[in-house]
N, C-alpha and C positions, 0 to 999 in steps of 0.2 A: 832945242827940244831934248836932245840926248843928254846934255849936261843937267837939265832940270830933272829928267828921269833918274839919272845917277844920284843926284842930291836927295831926291825923295826916297829912293831905294836905300841909300846909306842911312838916312834918318830913321827909316823903319827898322833897320838892324839895331840901331842904338836904343830903341824903345825898351820898355820893361817886359815885353813879351817876346818870346823867341819863335813866333809864328812866321817871321819874315822868311822869304825864299833864300835858299843857299846858293842860288845862281841868279845873277843879274845880267842884263844885256851886255854891259861893258865890263863887268867884274864877274868872272866865272870861278867859283870856289872849287878848288881841287880837294881840299880836306879841311876839317873843322875839329878842333880839340879843345876841351875845357880842362884847365889845370887849377888845382887848389893850392894856395900859398898860405903859409903862416909867417908873419913878420916879427921882427924883434920886439915890437910893442904888444904882441899877442893878437893883433888884428888878423883875421882870416879873409883872404880875397879869393874869388872865383874869377879867373881870367879865361876868356874864350879867344882862341887864335884861329884865323882863317888863312890858309895858303891858297894862292890863286894860280891858275894855269899860266899866267904870264910872268910868274916869279915874284909878284908882290905878296906882302903878308900884312895882315891887320890884327890888332888885338883890341878886345873890348874889356876895358879896365874900369872898375868902380873907383871914382875919385870924389871924395867929400859928398857921398850919397847919390852921385849921378854916374850913369854909365857913359864913358867917353870912348869914342872910336879912335884908336891910334893907328898910324901907318908906319911901316918900317922905313928907316933911313940908314945912311952909311954909318958904320961903327968900326972902331979900331979892333974891338973884340966883342964877342957876343952878338946880340941882336938888339938894336935900339929902335924904339917906336916913339913917335911924336903925336901929340894932340894939343893944339894951342900952345900954352906955355909949359905943358907937362911932358916929361920924358920918362918912359918905362923902359928900363935897360936890363935885359936878361943876359946872364952868362952861365951856361949850363943850368943847374937846378936853382940858381940864385937870381934874385931880381931886386932892383931898387927903383923908387919913384922919386923924381926930382921936379921941382918947380924952377924953371930956368930964369924966371923973373926975380927970384929970391937972391940971385947973384952967384958967382963962381964958388965962393967959399961957404955957401949956405949948406946946412945939413939936409939930407934927403927928407922928403915928406914921409916916406916909409923906407926902411932899410932892412937889410938882411932877411928878405923874404925868401923862403925856401919852399920849393914845390913838394907837396905831400904825395902826389900821385903821378909819378913819372912813367 
């Protein structure tokens, strides 16, 4: 039951409205920030980050017209987030989006994304 509630709650966060609660039973948001990025291609992204009371963090990143919920994973440097086959990797004010299914030598889906509002 709790797993179902968490899945439904996270699905609500990924929706196109931001009326979802900032605190869930199992995931208690400590802070929420939205950053605006401009990428090398000229694409503008609005990425929302949630930091939780238990140390996890999430990022809501638009990918190919859909909002995807990314969860943080271990990174050698910066903060790396995963959602399915996609990786959103931030290092200071910079970020890149990768599709890991494209292979190790593939170019990023989006590169040289710089935050505009730090």
